[in-house]
Each structure stands twice: as C-alpha cells, then as structure tokens.
N, C-alpha and C positions, 0 to 999 in steps of 0.2 A: 805696513803702510796703513794709516788711519782710513777707515771706511771700507777697506778691502776684506772681504770674507774669503774663506778657503775656496768656495765655488768660483768666486771672481778670479782668483789667481789661477785656478785650474782652467777656466774658460779662456783667459788671456794667453796662457801657455799653449793651449790647444790651437788657438788662432795663429800664433807665431810659428809653431811647428808645422801646421797645415800649409801655411803660405810658403815656408822654406822648402818643405818636402815637394810641394807641387812645382816650385821653381826648378829644383834639381831634377825631378822626373821629366819635366818638359825639356830641360836643357840637354840631358843625357839620354833621353828615351826611356822606355819602360819595357824590359824584356825583349828588346829588338823590334817592338811594334812600330809600325809607321805612325806618324803624327801629322796633323794638319799643317802646322807651321813649317815643318821641315819639307813637306811636299810643296808648299807654296814657295819656299826658298829655291827649290829646284826650278820652278817655273819663272821665278824672277831672273835666275841665271840664264835660262833659255830665252827669255824676253830680251835681255841685253845682247845676247849673241845674234838674235834675229835682227835687232835694231842695228847692229854693226854691219849687217849685210845689205842695208838699203840706204840710199842717199836721201830720200824724202822721209823725214822723221817727225812729221807733224802729229801723227797719231801717237807716237811715243811721248812727245812733249805734252799732249793733252792728257794722257794717262798719268804722267808725272804730276801735272798740275792738279788733277783730281786727288791724288795721294796727299799732296801738300795742303790742299784746301780741307780735306777731312781731318788731317792732323791739327791744323789751325783751329778748326771748330772745337775739337776736344780740349785743346789748350785753353781756349776762351771759356769753355764750359767749366773746366776745373777752377779757373779764377773766380767765376760766379759762385760756384759751390763753396770755395774758400771764404768768400765774402759773407755768404749766408751763415756758415758755421761760426765765423768770427762774431757775427751779430748775436748768435745764440749764446756765445760765451759771455758777452756783455749783458745778456738778459737772464743770467743764472737765477736770480731771485724770482723773477716772473715765472720761469719754467718750473722751478721747484714748487711754486705755489700751485701751478696747474696740476702737477703730479700729485700733490697732496689732496687736491679736490677730486681727482679721479679715483684715488684709493687703489684697491686690489693689490696692495703691497708694492706699488711702483715708486714710492717715495724714496729717492736715493740719498745717500750721504753727499754733502756738498763737495767734498774733496774728490770723491769717486766720480761724481757727475762731471766735474771740471776736467778730471783726467780723461774721461771718455771723449769729451769735446776736443780737448787738445790732441788726443790720439787720432780722432777723425780729421782734424786739421793737418796733422803730420802725413796721413795717408793721402789726402788730397793734394798737399804740397808736393809729395813725391810724384804723384801722377802728373802734376803740372810740369815739373822739371823733365820728366820723361817725354811728355808730348812736345815741349818746347825744343828739347834736344833732337827729337825725331824730326821735327819740322826743319831744323837746321841741316840735318844729315840728308834729308830729301833734296834740299837745295844743293848740297855738295854732289849728290848723285846726278842731279840735272846738269851741273857743270861738267861732270865727267862724261855724261852723254854727249854734251856739246863738244867735248875735247876728243871724242872718238873719231878717228879718220874716216872719211867716206868710203863707200864700198868700192869706188873706182881707184882708191889709193893702192899703190903697188905693194906696200908693206903689210901683208896679211897678219904677221906675227904681232906687230905693234898695234894694229886695230883690235885684234882679239884680246891682247893684254889690257888695253884701255877699257874695252867692253866688260871684261871680267872684273876690273877695278870698280866700274860703275855698278855691276851686279853685287859685288861685295858690299859697297856702300849702301845700296838699296836694301840688302838683307839686314845690315846692322840697323838702319833706320826703322825697318819693319819690326825688328826685335824690341827696340825701345818703345815703339808705339804699342806693341803687344803688352809690355810691362806696365805702361800707363793705363791701358784698358783693364788689365788684371787688378791694378790698384783700385779702379772704380768698382769692380766686382767685389773686392774684399771690403771696400768702404760700405757696401750694402750689407755685407755680413756683420760689420762692426756695429751697424745700427741696431742689430738684435740685442746688443749688450744693454741698451737703454731700457729694454723690457725685462732684463734679468740675465744672469750668467748662463742658465741652461738654454734659454732662447738664443743666446750668443753662440753656444756650441752647435745648436741645431742649424742656425743660419750659416755658420761657417762650413759645416759639413755639406749643407745643400749647395752652397756656392761652389765648393771644390768638386762636388759630384757633377754639377752642370758643366763646369769648365773641362773636367776630365772626359766626359762623354763627347763634348765637342771636339776635343783634340784627338781622341783615340778610337772613337766608334760612332762618329756622326755621319749623316748622309752627305755632308760636304766632303768629308774624307773619302767616302765611297765614290763620289764623283771624280776624285783625283786619282784613285787607285784602280778603278774599273778598266778592263781591257776592251769592253764594249763588243766582245765577240758575238754575244747572243742578243745584243741590243736591237730593238726594233722600233721604228718610228710609229707613233700612234696613228 
C-alpha cells in the first residue's frame, strides 16, 4: 500500500494482535487468575437475587438508572469524538501543512494519514455501537427486573428464574459497555501512530499493560477478593 513502510505494517499488526489477544485473555481468563470483570459479574448476579427477595425495589431501580445514564454519556461522547475526527478528515491539507511546519520527521504521506484518520473513525464507531447496544440491554434488564415476581409471591422458582434472567441481561450489557470503553482506550493507543510507528507500538503496549493490571492485579480486584479476616478499621 502506498505510503506504508515496513515499521507501519509491523506497528499496525502489533495493534491488531494486542487487541485480539487481550480480548481473548479477558474472555477466557489467564491461567485461572481471577479478573475484575468476572468478579463484578458475580456481584451482578447476587444483586438480582437480592432484588428478588424484596418488594420495595426503589434502590434497585435507582442503580439501574445510574448504569443507563453512564452508558448514555459514553454513547454521546463517542458521537462527539466521531464528529471531531470526521472534521479532521475534511481538513487533511491544513493538518499536513501543520505537520510540515513542525518538522522533526512528522510529515506523513497523505494516503497513510487518511488511513489513520479513517481507522480512528472505525474504532470510535465501534465504541458507539457497543455503548448504544449496552444502553438498550440495560433497558431490557430493567424490564426483567420489573417482571420479577415480588417476594411475597408463592412461586419461588419462577421468581428466581426471572431474577437470574435479569442478572444475565445485566452481565451482557456490562460486557458490551466494557468493550466500548476498551475501544476508547485503544483509540488513545491509535493516536500514537500519528507520531510514528514506534510511538504507536509504545502507546499500544502501554494501554494493554494498564488495562491488564486493572483486570488482574489492581486494588479494585483486591477489594473484591479480600476476605477481610485481618481487616481493621482506621
């Protein structure tokens, strides 16, 4: 492809492989280690079972509304970002002129620059669709919460089944939200490519490292896995 050097191809391949490997590692786990998302899925399930055991579900509805509002915020943010990047694509000549004035070897080939911008648009578009679908799934989860029989209903099996359906829908909605956020993080890594292929490799590796630590060895995970046997109040 015109404008692409071997380092550019290598950096792009590294980016794709890093994203794919991280996705697989997060979905299947890594050497049996606990991960933050899976632990939170367990608490989502516990939440729905607790919700099924009470008649007053105002608190549950408030929590669900906060999840929906957060998802809507990210969906709107992704649309704003898409608009900004689309404007950048329309101003290619101006941007290339700025790069030429800066110097330091940052002047890119026009075709390569446009590919980078289109790639960033694709990542942000993927994030928008994930956030929008997650918002819809949280709506479905709220409906399933409303369909859960009250605690005083005699059929415990039906109540538990509906609560578990709501939990499953909540987990799926959370998974799509996580993928949208992941796309945002990798969009930051993609920005490194505008400064060169090796910067692209460095930003990709840095983003993967940060996300990996958060999932497998963060203080948030420690809070979910601790037994608090020796915990003392300050």
